[in-house]
C-alpha positions as CSV (number, residue, x, y, z in Angstrom):
1,M,64.3,88.5,91.6
2,S,67.0,88.4,94.2
3,D,66.5,84.7,94.7
4,E,67.6,84.1,91.1
5,I,71.1,85.6,91.7
6,E,73.8,82.9,92.0
7,T,75.7,83.0,95.3
8,T,78.9,81.5,96.6
9,T,79.4,80.5,100.3
10,F,82.8,81.0,101.8
11,T,83.9,79.3,105.0
12,I,86.1,81.2,107.4
13,E,88.2,79.2,109.9
14,T,90.3,80.4,112.8
15,E,93.5,78.7,114.0
16,D,91.4,77.4,116.9
17,G,89.0,75.6,114.6
18,E,86.1,78.1,115.0
19,T,84.2,78.4,111.7
20,D,81.5,80.6,110.1
21,D,80.1,80.8,106.7
22,V,79.3,83.9,104.6
23,T,77.2,83.9,101.4
24,I,77.8,86.6,98.8
25,P,76.4,87.1,95.3
26,S,78.9,85.4,93.0
27,G,78.7,88.2,90.4
28,L,79.5,90.8,93.0
29,V,82.6,88.9,94.0
30,D,83.6,88.6,90.3
31,L,83.0,92.3,89.8
32,L,85.3,93.3,92.7
33,A,88.1,90.8,91.8
34,E,91.3,92.1,90.4
35,E,92.5,90.6,87.2
36,G,93.5,86.9,87.7
37,Q,92.3,86.9,91.3
38,D,90.2,83.9,92.4
39,R,87.1,84.3,94.5
40,A,88.6,83.3,97.8
41,E,91.5,85.8,97.4
42,T,89.0,88.5,96.5
43,V,87.0,87.9,99.6
44,A,90.1,87.8,101.7
45,D,91.3,91.1,100.3
46,I,88.0,92.8,101.0
47,T,87.9,91.3,104.5
48,L,91.3,92.8,105.3
49,L,90.3,96.1,103.7
50,S,87.2,96.2,105.8
51,F,89.0,95.5,109.1
52,A,91.6,98.2,108.2
53,S,88.9,100.7,107.4
54,R,86.9,100.0,110.5
55,A,90.0,100.2,112.7
56,H,91.1,103.4,111.1
57,H,87.6,104.9,111.6
58,I,87.5,103.9,115.3
59,V,91.0,105.2,116.1
60,H,91.0,108.4,114.0
61,H,87.3,109.4,113.9
62,G,86.1,107.9,117.2
63,E,86.1,109.1,120.7
64,G,89.5,108.7,122.4
65,P,90.9,105.3,121.6
66,D,93.2,103.7,124.2
67,A,96.8,102.5,123.6
68,E,95.7,98.9,123.0
69,L,93.2,99.9,120.3
70,E,95.9,102.1,118.6
71,A,98.3,99.1,118.7
72,Q,95.6,96.9,117.0
73,E,95.1,99.5,114.3
74,A,98.8,99.8,113.7
75,R,99.1,96.1,113.3
76,I,96.2,95.8,110.8
77,M,97.8,98.6,108.9
78,D,101.1,96.7,108.8
79,L,99.2,93.6,107.6
80,F,97.4,95.7,105.0
81,E,100.7,97.0,103.6
82,E,102.3,93.5,103.6
83,R,99.4,92.1,101.6
84,F,98.8,95.0,99.1
85,G,102.3,96.5,98.9
86,V,100.9,100.0,99.6
87,T,99.8,101.8,102.8
88,F,96.2,102.2,103.7
89,A,96.5,105.9,103.0
90,E,98.0,105.3,99.6
91,A,95.3,102.8,98.7
92,T,92.4,104.8,99.8
93,G,93.6,108.4,99.4
94,H,92.7,109.0,103.0
95,H,95.6,110.7,104.7
96,H,95.9,112.1,108.2
């Protein structure tokens, strides 16, 4: 059954030319898309959300982050707010 589900493969490329592919069920990407959003933008938004969420968890719910990790988390939160126009706390309802 799962082999019958249509998928879309996205290629991620760094500024240094490193690449990797990720394949995701197309219907899931469409389901999670905001109105008028294309598939690449949807995956990019979810990628940024995932990194912000993981960084938040490590810094605020982990065991003693160092200053560098806290700076990385602060930067991803700035990038999150730039992209979405709201803070991570406002978007997720998770305030500290």
